[in-house]
C-alpha positions as CSV (number, residue, x, y, z in Angstrom):
1,M,86.4,-37.9,161.1
2,K,83.9,-41.2,161.0
3,V,81.6,-41.3,159.0
4,F,78.3,-43.5,159.8
5,M,76.3,-44.7,157.4
6,T,72.4,-45.5,158.9
7,I,70.7,-48.6,157.3
8,E,68.7,-46.0,154.9
9,K,71.4,-44.7,153.3
10,L,73.0,-48.5,153.0
11,S,69.8,-49.3,151.3
12,F,69.6,-46.1,148.7
13,T,73.1,-47.0,148.3
14,A,72.2,-50.3,147.0
15,I,69.6,-49.2,144.9
16,A,72.0,-46.7,143.4
17,A,74.4,-49.6,142.4
18,A,71.6,-52.1,141.4
19,C,70.3,-48.8,139.0
20,G,73.6,-48.6,137.8
21,A,74.5,-52.0,136.9
22,R,71.3,-52.5,134.8
23,L,71.5,-49.4,133.2
24,K,74.9,-51.1,131.9
25,K,73.6,-54.2,131.1
26,A,71.0,-52.0,129.1
27,L,73.9,-50.0,127.3
28,D,74.8,-53.5,126.1
29,H,71.5,-54.7,125.0
30,D,71.4,-51.8,122.9
31,K,75.1,-51.8,121.4
32,A,74.2,-55.7,120.7
33,S,70.9,-55.1,119.3
34,A,72.1,-52.4,116.9
35,S,74.8,-54.7,115.6
36,L,72.4,-57.3,115.2
37,R,70.1,-54.9,113.1
38,E,73.4,-54.0,110.9
39,D,74.0,-57.1,110.1
40,I,70.1,-57.5,109.2
41,N,70.9,-54.9,106.8
42,K,74.3,-56.2,105.2
43,D,72.1,-59.5,104.5
44,I,69.5,-57.4,103.1
45,I,71.5,-56.0,100.5
46,V,73.1,-59.3,99.7
47,L,69.6,-60.5,98.9
48,H,69.0,-57.3,97.1
49,K,72.0,-57.6,95.0
50,A,71.4,-61.1,94.1
51,K,67.7,-59.9,92.9
52,V,66.0,-62.2,95.2
53,V,62.1,-61.9,95.6
54,I,60.5,-62.8,99.1
55,G,56.8,-63.6,98.2
56,R,54.3,-64.1,100.0
57,Y,54.0,-66.4,103.4
58,S,51.0,-68.8,103.9
59,K,50.2,-70.5,106.8
60,T,49.4,-74.0,104.5
61,G,52.5,-74.1,103.9
62,N,52.7,-73.2,100.3
63,G,54.1,-70.0,100.2
64,C,57.3,-68.9,99.4
65,A,59.7,-70.2,101.2
66,L,62.1,-67.2,102.3
67,A,59.0,-65.3,103.9
68,M,57.7,-68.8,105.7
69,A,61.7,-68.9,106.7
70,F,61.6,-65.5,107.9
71,V,58.0,-65.6,109.8
72,D,58.4,-68.9,111.0
73,S,61.8,-68.0,112.5
74,M,60.6,-65.0,114.2
75,V,57.5,-67.3,115.6
76,A,60.1,-70.1,116.8
77,G,61.7,-67.3,119.0
78,G,58.2,-66.8,120.7
79,L,56.8,-63.7,118.2
80,A,52.8,-63.8,117.1
81,V,52.6,-65.4,113.4
82,K,50.8,-61.8,112.8
83,T,53.2,-60.0,114.2
84,A,56.0,-61.4,112.7
85,Q,54.0,-61.5,109.2
86,N,54.3,-57.3,109.8
87,Y,58.0,-57.7,110.1
88,L,58.0,-59.5,107.3
89,S,56.7,-56.4,105.2
90,L,59.4,-54.4,106.3
91,F,61.8,-57.1,105.2
92,K,60.2,-57.5,101.8
93,N,60.0,-54.5,100.5
94,A,63.5,-53.7,102.1
95,V,65.0,-57.1,100.1
96,A,63.2,-55.5,97.0
97,T,64.3,-51.8,97.1
98,G,67.9,-52.7,98.7
99,K,67.5,-49.9,101.3
100,P,68.4,-50.2,104.5
101,V,65.4,-50.9,107.6
102,T,65.8,-48.3,109.9
103,D,62.6,-48.6,111.8
104,W,61.7,-52.3,112.1
105,G,58.8,-50.9,114.3
106,G,59.3,-48.8,117.7
107,T,62.3,-48.5,117.3
108,K,64.5,-45.8,115.5
109,K,68.1,-47.3,114.9
110,G,67.9,-49.4,118.2
111,G,66.6,-46.5,120.5
112,S,63.1,-46.3,121.7
113,R,60.7,-43.9,119.3
114,K,59.5,-41.2,121.0
115,G,55.5,-42.0,120.9
116,G,52.7,-39.3,120.5
117,K,48.9,-39.0,119.7
118,T,48.6,-37.7,116.5
119,A,45.1,-35.3,115.9
120,K,42.0,-36.6,114.6
121,A,41.1,-35.8,111.7
122,T,38.0,-33.7,111.7
123,T,37.3,-33.2,108.0
124,A,37.1,-35.0,105.3
125,K,40.4,-33.2,103.8
126,E,42.4,-33.4,106.9
127,L,41.7,-37.4,106.1
128,A,42.9,-37.2,103.0
129,D,45.7,-35.6,103.4
130,K,46.9,-37.9,106.2
131,L,46.6,-40.4,103.7
132,A,48.1,-38.4,101.2
133,T,51.4,-38.1,103.2
134,A,51.3,-42.5,103.7
135,Y,50.5,-42.7,100.0
136,R,53.7,-40.7,99.0
137,D,55.9,-43.0,101.6
138,A,58.2,-45.2,99.3
139,D,57.0,-48.3,101.4
140,F,53.3,-47.6,100.9
141,E,52.7,-49.7,98.1
142,G,54.4,-52.8,99.7
143,F,52.6,-52.3,102.5
144,I,49.5,-52.4,100.8
145,N,50.1,-55.0,98.4
146,D,50.8,-57.1,101.7
147,L,47.6,-55.9,103.7
148,Q,45.5,-57.1,100.0
149,A,47.6,-60.9,100.1
150,S,47.1,-61.3,103.9
151,Y,42.9,-60.4,103.6
152,E,43.0,-62.7,100.2
153,N,44.7,-65.3,102.3
154,A,42.4,-65.1,104.9
155,E,45.4,-64.0,107.4
156,V,43.1,-61.2,108.9
157,E,39.6,-60.8,108.1
158,T,39.3,-57.5,107.2
159,L,41.5,-54.9,105.9
160,L,41.1,-52.3,109.6
161,E,42.4,-55.7,111.3
162,G,45.2,-56.0,109.2
163,I,45.8,-52.1,109.3
164,R,45.7,-52.6,112.8
165,S,47.6,-55.4,113.3
166,Y,50.6,-53.8,111.6
167,L,50.5,-50.6,113.6
168,E,50.6,-52.8,116.7
169,A,53.7,-54.7,115.8
170,A,55.0,-51.1,114.9
171,G,55.0,-49.9,118.5
172,V,51.9,-47.7,117.9
173,K,49.7,-47.7,120.7
174,L,45.9,-47.2,119.5
């Protein structure tokens, strides 16, 4: 029995094959991404054990050499300075605590984060509860210190701008 394929079926076959090839490529990138994140976390542990302290980034060049190297390498790779500074906050805190970074903003262990909107607080108590949840997080103090430093160094004009920049770098849709 002969099977005749129509032009339409050939086109769909080509699309299916292209989808499969692209998915394989994406899976390979996921593996490479996970491996790079593991390498970063190993280096974070090395820095932590050596009691390295990551200081402040400064646009003027008189900040911490380690912070500047971290941010500058990301900027050289194509990221915006403010976005790189937000990643610096995560890196700085990880080196200080020795805890590996599992969320570099927008991804969990190399996979994609499932987004969802959080309901707005309708009372002062609801807002206070949300703020208390953030406050109890182990990384909150480092975030606040970095936010304050960014404001004092005129890297952000307002604290609200600094928070927005951090959230956007973390992949949060506002």
